[in-house]
C-alpha positions in Angstrom: 69.4 46.9 98.7 67.8 50.2 97.9 69.9 52.5 95.7 70.6 55.8 97.9 70.2 58.7 96.2 73.2 60.7 94.8 73.5 64.3 93.2 73.1 63.2 89.7 69.9 61.0 90.4 67.1 63.8 90.0 64.0 62.6 90.2 62.9 65.5 87.8 59.4 64.6 88.8 57.5 62.4 91.4 55.0 63.2 94.3 57.8 64.1 96.6 59.4 66.5 94.0 56.1 68.3 93.0 55.4 68.8 96.5 59.1 70.4 96.9 57.3 72.8 94.0 54.3 73.5 96.0 56.2 74.7 98.9 58.8 76.9 97.1 55.4 78.6 95.1 54.5 79.3 99.1 57.9 80.7 99.3 57.9 83.4 96.1 54.5 83.9 97.5 55.0 85.0 100.5 58.8 87.1 99.3 58.1 89.0 95.9 54.7 88.2 95.9 54.5 90.2 98.7 57.1 92.5 97.5 55.4 93.1 94.9 52.8 95.5 96.6 55.7 97.8 97.4 54.3 100.5 95.2 50.9 100.6 97.3 53.0 101.2 100.3 55.8 103.7 98.6 52.4 105.6 97.9 50.6 105.6 101.3 53.9 106.2 103.0 54.3 109.5 100.9 51.4 110.4 101.0 49.8 109.9 104.2 52.3 107.9 107.2 55.5 109.5 106.1 54.7 112.8 104.4 57.9 114.2 105.5 60.0 112.0 103.7 61.5 112.8 100.4 60.9 109.6 97.5 64.5 108.5 98.0 64.0 108.7 102.0 61.1 106.2 101.4 62.3 104.3 98.5 65.0 102.4 101.5 62.4 100.8 102.9 61.2 98.9 99.7 64.5 98.4 98.7 65.8 97.1 102.2 62.7 94.7 101.9 64.2 93.7 98.5 67.7 93.1 99.5 66.6 91.5 102.8 65.2 88.6 101.0 68.7 88.2 99.3 71.6 89.7 101.4 71.5 87.0 104.1 71.9 84.2 101.5 75.8 83.7 101.8 75.0 83.1 105.3 71.3 80.2 104.7 73.0 79.4 101.6 76.3 78.0 103.8 73.8 76.6 106.4 71.9 75.0 103.6 74.9 73.0 102.0 75.6 71.5 105.7 72.0 70.2 106.3 70.5 73.1 108.1 67.2 73.9 106.5 64.3 73.3 108.5 64.6 74.4 111.8 66.1 78.1 109.9 63.4 77.9 107.9 60.5 77.9 110.6 62.3 80.6 112.5 62.5 82.9 110.0 59.0 82.2 109.0 57.7 83.2 112.5 59.9 86.2 112.2 58.0 87.4 109.1 54.9 86.9 109.8 55.5 89.1 113.6 57.8 91.7 111.6 54.2 92.2 109.5 52.0 92.4 112.4 54.8 95.2 113.9 54.8 96.9 111.0 50.8 97.9 111.6 52.2 99.5 115.0 55.4 101.9 113.2 55.0 104.9 113.5 58.6 106.1 113.0 60.2 105.9 109.7 63.0 103.8 111.4 60.2 101.2 112.6 59.1 100.8 109.2 62.4 100.9 107.6 63.4 97.9 110.5 60.1 95.8 110.2 59.3 95.6 106.5 60.0 92.5 105.3 62.2 91.5 108.2 63.4 87.7 107.6 62.5 87.1 104.0 66.3 86.1 103.2 66.0 82.9 105.2 62.9 81.8 103.2 63.7 82.6 99.5 67.3 81.3 99.0 66.9 77.6 100.6 63.7 77.1 98.9 65.5 77.6 95.8 68.0 75.4 97.0 65.4 72.4 97.5 64.1 72.8 94.3 67.9 72.4 92.3 68.4 69.1 94.6 65.0 67.6 92.9 65.3 69.2 89.6 67.8 69.5 86.6 66.5 68.0 82.8 62.9 69.7 83.7 64.5 72.5 86.3 63.2 75.4 84.3 59.7 74.3 84.3 60.0 73.6 88.0 61.5 77.2 88.5 58.8 78.6 86.7 56.1 76.7 88.5 57.5 77.8 91.7 57.9 81.7 90.7 54.4 81.9 89.9 53.6 82.0 93.8 55.6 85.6 93.2 52.9 86.0 90.7 50.0 85.4 92.3 51.0 87.5 95.0 51.8 90.2 93.0 48.2 90.2 91.7 47.0 89.9 95.1 48.9 91.6 97.5 48.3 95.2 95.5 45.0 94.9 95.4 44.3 93.5 98.8 46.4 96.5 100.5 44.9 99.4 98.9 41.0 98.2 99.0 42.0 97.3 102.7 44.1 100.5 103.4 41.1 102.8 101.8 38.2 100.9 103.5 37.6 103.2 106.6 36.4 99.9 108.8 39.3 98.0 108.3 42.4 100.9 107.9 46.7 100.5 107.4 46.7 98.6 110.8 44.2 95.8 110.2 45.2 95.8 106.8 48.6 94.6 107.8 47.4 92.1 110.4 45.3 90.3 107.5 48.1 90.4 105.6 50.7 88.4 108.1 47.4 85.8 108.5 47.8 85.3 104.5 51.7 85.3 104.8 50.8 82.4 107.8 48.8 80.1 105.8 51.5 79.9 102.3 54.2 79.3 105.4 52.6 76.4 107.0 52.7 74.7 103.6 56.2 75.9 102.9 57.4 74.1 105.9 55.1 71.2 105.7 56.6 70.2 102.2 60.0 71.4 101.6 62.5 69.3 102.2 66.3 68.6 101.0 67.5 65.5 98.8 71.2 64.6 99.3 73.2 64.6 102.4 74.7 67.5 103.6 78.4 68.3 102.4 81.0 69.7 104.6 82.4 72.3 102.4 86.6 73.6 103.7 85.9 76.8 102.2 84.5 78.9 104.8 81.5 80.7 104.7 82.4 82.5 101.0 84.1 80.0 98.5 86.3 82.4 96.9 87.7 80.1 94.7 84.0 79.8 92.4 85.3 83.8 91.6 88.3 81.9 89.8 85.6 80.8 87.5 84.7 84.1 84.6 81.9 82.6 84.1 80.5 82.8 87.6 82.0 86.5 88.2 80.6 88.3 85.3 77.5 86.3 86.1 77.6 88.0 89.5 78.2 90.8 88.4 74.9 90.7 85.7 73.4 89.9 88.8 74.0 93.2 90.5 73.1 95.6 87.6 70.0 93.5 86.6 68.8 94.2 90.2 70.0 97.6 90.5 67.4 98.5 88.2 64.9 95.9 87.4 62.6 96.9 90.5 62.3 100.8 89.7 59.7 100.5 87.6 57.7 98.3 90.3 58.7 101.0 92.8 57.5 104.0 91.2 54.8 103.0 88.7 51.8 103.8 91.1 52.6 107.4 91.5 53.9 107.9 89.0 50.7 107.7 87.5 48.5 109.6 90.1 51.3 112.7 89.4 50.4 112.6 85.6 46.5 112.7 86.2 45.1 108.7 85.9 43.0 108.2 89.0 44.2 107.2 92.2 41.5 104.3 92.4 42.3 103.1 89.2 46.6 103.5 89.1 47.0 101.0 91.8 45.7 97.9 89.5 48.7 99.0 87.5 50.8 96.4 89.6 48.3 93.8 89.2 48.4 94.1 86.1 52.1 93.9 85.6 51.8 91.4 87.8 49.4 89.4 85.7 51.9 89.9 83.0 55.0 88.7 85.6 52.6 85.8 85.8 52.6 84.8 82.8 56.4 85.4 81.7 57.4 83.2 84.8 55.0 80.1 83.6 56.5 80.8 79.7 60.1 81.4 80.7 60.4 77.6 82.6 59.3 75.8 79.3 61.8 78.1 77.5 64.5 77.7 79.4 64.3 73.7 79.7 64.4 74.3 75.4 67.0 77.2 74.7 68.8 77.7 78.1 68.5 80.4 81.2 70.6 82.9 79.5 69.0 82.5 76.2 65.7 82.7 77.9 66.3 85.9 80.2 68.6 88.2 78.1 66.0 88.9 75.3 63.2 89.0 78.3 65.1 91.1 81.0 66.5 93.6 77.7 62.4 94.1 77.0 61.9 95.0 80.2 64.7 97.4 80.5 63.0 99.2 77.2 60.1 99.4 79.0 61.1 101.3 81.9 63.1 103.3 79.5 59.7 104.3 77.9 57.1 104.4 80.6 57.9 107.9 82.7 57.2 109.2 78.8 52.9 107.6 78.9 50.3 109.4 80.2 47.4 107.8 79.4 46.1 104.3 80.9 45.7 103.0 77.2 49.6 103.7 77.1 50.7 102.6 80.5 48.8 99.2 80.5 50.5 97.1 77.8 54.0 98.9 79.0 52.9 97.5 82.2 52.2 93.8 81.1 55.1 93.5 78.7 57.3 94.8 81.4 55.9 92.6 83.7 56.6 89.6 81.3 60.0 90.6 80.7 60.8 91.0 85.0 58.9 88.2 85.8 60.9 86.0 83.4 64.2 86.9 84.9 63.3 86.6 88.3 61.7 83.2 87.8 65.0 81.6 86.2 68.1 83.5 87.1 69.3 81.5 89.2 68.8 78.4 86.8 72.3 79.4 85.2 73.7 79.6 89.0 73.2 75.7 89.5 75.1 75.2 86.3 78.2 76.9 87.2 79.2 74.2 89.7 78.5 71.1 91.8 74.6 71.1 92.7 76.1 69.8 95.9 77.5 73.3 96.5 74.3 74.8 94.9 73.5 76.7 98.3 76.5 78.0 98.5 77.0 79.6 94.5 72.8 80.6 95.0 74.0 82.5 98.2 76.7 84.6 96.6 74.6 85.7 93.7 71.6 86.2 96.0 74.1 88.3 98.0 75.5 90.1 95.0 72.3 90.9 93.7 70.8 92.0 97.0 72.8 95.1 96.9 72.3 96.2 94.0 68.4 95.9 94.9 69.2 97.6 98.1 70.3 100.6 96.2 68.1 100.8 93.0 64.7 102.7 93.9 66.7 104.7 96.7 69.8 105.9 93.6 66.3 106.3 90.9 64.7 108.1 94.0 67.5 110.6 94.2 67.8 111.3 90.6 64.7 111.8 90.7 64.5 114.5 93.1 67.1 116.3 91.0 65.4 116.4 87.9 62.2 116.8 89.4 60.7 114.1 87.2 60.5 110.4 86.3 62.4 110.1 82.4 65.7 110.5 84.1 64.9 107.7 86.5 63.5 105.4 84.0 66.4 106.4 81.8 69.1 105.3 84.3 66.9 102.2 85.5 66.6 101.0 82.1 70.2 101.6 81.2 71.6 100.1 84.2 69.4 97.1 83.3 70.8 97.1 79.5 74.5 96.9 81.2 73.7 93.6 83.4 72.2 91.9 79.7 75.1 92.8 78.0 77.7 91.4 80.9 74.8 88.6 81.0 76.4 87.5 77.6 80.0 87.7 78.3 79.0 85.1 81.2 77.4 83.1 78.0 80.4 83.8 75.9 82.4 82.0 78.6 80.6 79.1 79.2 80.6 78.2 75.5 84.5 78.6 75.4 84.8 81.6 73.2 81.8 80.8 71.2 78.3 82.4 70.1 75.8 80.1 69.5 75.0 77.4 72.3 72.6 76.5 74.7 73.3 78.5 78.4 
């Protein structure tokens, strides 16, 4: 008689588990990897496609793109725990490709707002849920490998987007169609390799499990996620255009995004083993703080020689956070309810990501420069780290030393 796989029988390896990691790599590639090119689009929309719009207005397009990867998490997380994964994932894959093609036809502000990044929320969250079903002891390593997809996308997409847009034979429309083709390839792999392991669980808590918030650790971690995401992507959004406005050659400034994302790739790969060894919050807390410092410093640097190391260090810290912040969520309750808890954290984080870059853009418009913008975003991220350590305190039962 074959033993049934239960919630505590994590494979932590094997062909099936590593195929799920491959699918998750593709999932992060088409979501965060694609989003990492937003700075190129922010510059293009401000200078060419939507010149009459303010930086804050255009930043809403990018923040919608970021937040749409998280915001449906409450619904998709609930569906995932109930066993609905394959069909919703396929539908969202088709919608993402179709909406990317439609960006090529956009002419009005609301067109871009509606189309850019549509349906990513049905891709990112559920893929993380699959990963939680297969790994526990080596979960950090798996998360690090999975998140490497976004690092690779963050290197590829900014260079490809900028070079193709500037090519007279290609232009913006064909750039978006080529990007859609790249997304299609990765999504096919994801659809073929991703799979749930555990049987569906019929939760009686409804769409939102309000009882989760009775846990001080979970509640404070939700607040920390909101604050971290609120400040984290400001530098990624404005790095390219801020560099051009201090005299950096536009033919080089966009490479800063790929340099940043190369640092992010290193951070994502390193954070997994560090998380397994020291704990999730013990890993991402100091590294997120490091990215906060770089966010504050970045607007005060006006040379290529200064911006390159700042971009790398920021990318390393922020990449580590993006790669493994869900690792803490998985451990704050039963694995059978991982989808629902993940959905709650992702949706709350989405609200922070939605408001972050536009708020920073409004600060830029009001102050007339980027230092106030960087100071605000960096301070908010610092606050997120502080609340993260409050979560750690609760998990350790009032202690200050331990693996969390």
